[in-house]
N, C-alpha and C positions, 0 to 999 in steps of 0.2 A: 535555438539551442546557445548560439555563440552570444547573443546579446544578453540571454539570460544568466549565464555564468559571469560575464562581466558585471552585471548588476549586483549579483551576490557578492562578487569581489569588492566592489565598491562598498557594500554594506558590511565588509570585514567578516563575512563567513567563509570566504575561501581566500586562502593565502597565496596560491599558486595555481594557474590554469594551464594545462596540456591536454594531450589526446593520445590514445592507443591507436594505432594504424596497421592494417592488413592489406594494403592494396599496392598499387604501382607507384614508382618514383615520380612519374608525371603528374598523377593525382596528388601525392604529397607536395609538390612544388606548387600546384595550383592552391591547395589549401593554405600553404605558408604565405603566398602571395597576397591573398584575399584575408588573411587573419595574421597579421604580423604581431597581434597582442598575445598570441599563443607563447608560453614560456618553455615548453619541453614537448617532446615527442617521445613516445614509447614504441619501441621497434622490436620485431623477431629477428635476433642477431645470433648466429653461431657458425662456426666454421663450415659446416656441411651445408648450409643454406647462404654462405657467402656470395657465391656466384650461382646459385639456383635460379634459374629462370622463372620458376614458379613463385619464388618468394622476393629474390632481388635484394637481400640484405645489404649488400655493399652499396648499390645504387641509392638504396634508400636512407642509409646512413649518410652518404655524402651529399644528399639533398639537404638532410637536417643540418648538417655542419655548414653547408652554404649559407643558411640562413642563421647562423649562429645558435642554433637551438640546441641546448644540452639533451642527451639522449638516456632515457631508462630502457635497459635491455630486458626483454622477455625472451622465454625460450632458449637460453643459452645452452641447455643440454638436450634441446629439441624433444622435449617431453620425456627425458629419460632414455631417448635413443642413443645418444651419444656416451651414455655410461656403458652400453653393451653394444658397441659398433661392430661393423664385420671384422672376422678374425684378422684380416690383413692389416687393417687399421690398428687392431689392439697390438699386432706385432711390431710395427712401427714405433709405437710410442714405448712399448716394453724393452725394445732393443736400444733406446736412446738414454733416457733419463728417468730417474726414480720419482714417477707421480701417479697418482690413481688415473686410471682411464677418464673419468669424469672430470677431474680437476684441470686436465687439458683445455676442455670445452669453457669452463668457467674462467680460466685464466686468459684464453684468447679474447673473450667478451671483455674483460675488465682491462685489458691492455689497450684498448681504443681509446683515443682522445675524446674529451668532452662528454664522459659518461658520469651520469649522476650516481646510478646504481646498477647493480646485476641481480635481477629477480630469480631466484632459483626455488623450485619446489622441491622439498625434502621429506621422505616418508619414514625415516628411522634416524636413531641417534648417530649412527656410523656417517650417515651422510651429512648431517650437521657439523659433525667433528671435522669431516674432511673438508667441507666448504670452508669452515673457521680457519683452519690449519692454512689452506690455499691463500686466503685473503688477509691473514694476520701479517702485518709488516710487509705489506705487499710490493713487490718489486715488478716492473715491467719485464717482458719477455726478453730475453737474450736472443742474439742472431741465430745461435744454435738451436734455441727452442722454436723460433720462427720457422726454421726450416724443417723441423719436425712436423709442425702442423701442415706445412705445404706438402710433405711426404704424405701425410694423412690425407689431406685433400685429394692428392693424385691418386692414391689408392681407392678412395670413394668414387672418382671420376672413371676408373677402370671397369667398374661394375656395369653390367649390361642393362641400362635403363631404357625406358621408352622416352625417346627425345622430343617430348612435348614442351614447348615453351609457354603454353596457356595464353597464347594469342586469342584464341577462341573464335577464329574465323568459322572453324567447323561448326560451333553453335549456332552461327547466324544462317546456315543453310540445312541444319538438321530438321527435317520434317516430323521428328517424334520427340524433340526436345531433351535428347540424352546429354547427361552431364559427362561429356567426353574427357575434358581436361581434368576435371575432378577424379574421375575413375582412375585416369593415368597417374596422377599424382599419388593416390591411395595404392596403386600397383606398384609404383616405384618405392613407396614406404616398405611395402611387403617385401620386396627384392632386397633392398638394403638392409634392414633390420630383422628380418624373419619374425615380426610380431604381428600376427593377424588382427588382434584387438585393436591396436593402434592404427593399424592400415584402414580397419573398417570404420573407426571412429573418424578418420579423415574422409573416407567415402561418404558417410552419413552427413557430415558438416557440409563438404564440397558440392555434393550431389543432391540429396533431398533437403538440406538446408538451404539451398539456393533455388529451390522449385524445380530441380530437373528430375528426369527419369534415369533409372540405374541401366548399367551396361547391359543386362540380360533383356532388355525390352528394345535393343536395336532391331531394326527391321533391314538392315545390310542393304540400303539402297546404293551406298557408295558416293553419294553427294559429298561428303565430308572429305574424302580422299582427294577430290578433284580440286579442293581448294586449299588443302593443307601445306603451308609453305615448307614444312619438314619432311614432306613425301612420306608420312607415316602410314603404315598398313592399319588404318584405324579399326577396320571390321575385324581384322584378326586379332588385334591387341584388345577389342572390347570382349571378344570370345574368351580370351586368356583372363581377362578380369573376372568373367562369369564363373569360369572354371576354378581358378585358384583363389580367388576372393570371396566371391558370393555364395559358393557352394560348401 
């Protein structure tokens, strides 16, 4: 693949070569070390995932910048989730400055250094107009605005989530190949955003899409809990996934 795209670039069929990335900062660094010819990286970056151990937005962004690679941002509004975040987050934003809820997410992403563009999916004219208004005559966030976003992140962190860091040690010992971390990521989506369709989309991709079995197929052997560094009650939480998300 790498040599193919370079060949096409030499033929004048490609102007700039980069890649979209959905993995760990360690793997991103490995790729950039092996392929310095890459000109940009596309990363999932938003204020909710900035320190999310399952996504590691900040760490991946810092690796890209370490290698002087410009960044294209995808998922700045987290698939629309940050347009309708938990009420405590909405309250923080409305109490401070006059912006639409979604525009805070766009502005957070665009405020970072080394950004080529921020990709935002839009489904109606109002969303297009809001995004244009937010980016026209763009100015970086003020210290007050950064403080508001930190408050919003703090409110998100208060919500009781399954503390899975997707280390996937559990996956190595599970005799039934259950998609444990993917199930927990999807369950956390449901807890945060109360959007079952979006959570099921995550579960389908992270579990079935990666060749894993679903939470309701857990045989409750407990081997996963013996190795989990976060000491998560995995069996109980998989049962919660089954009841609240899969049924």
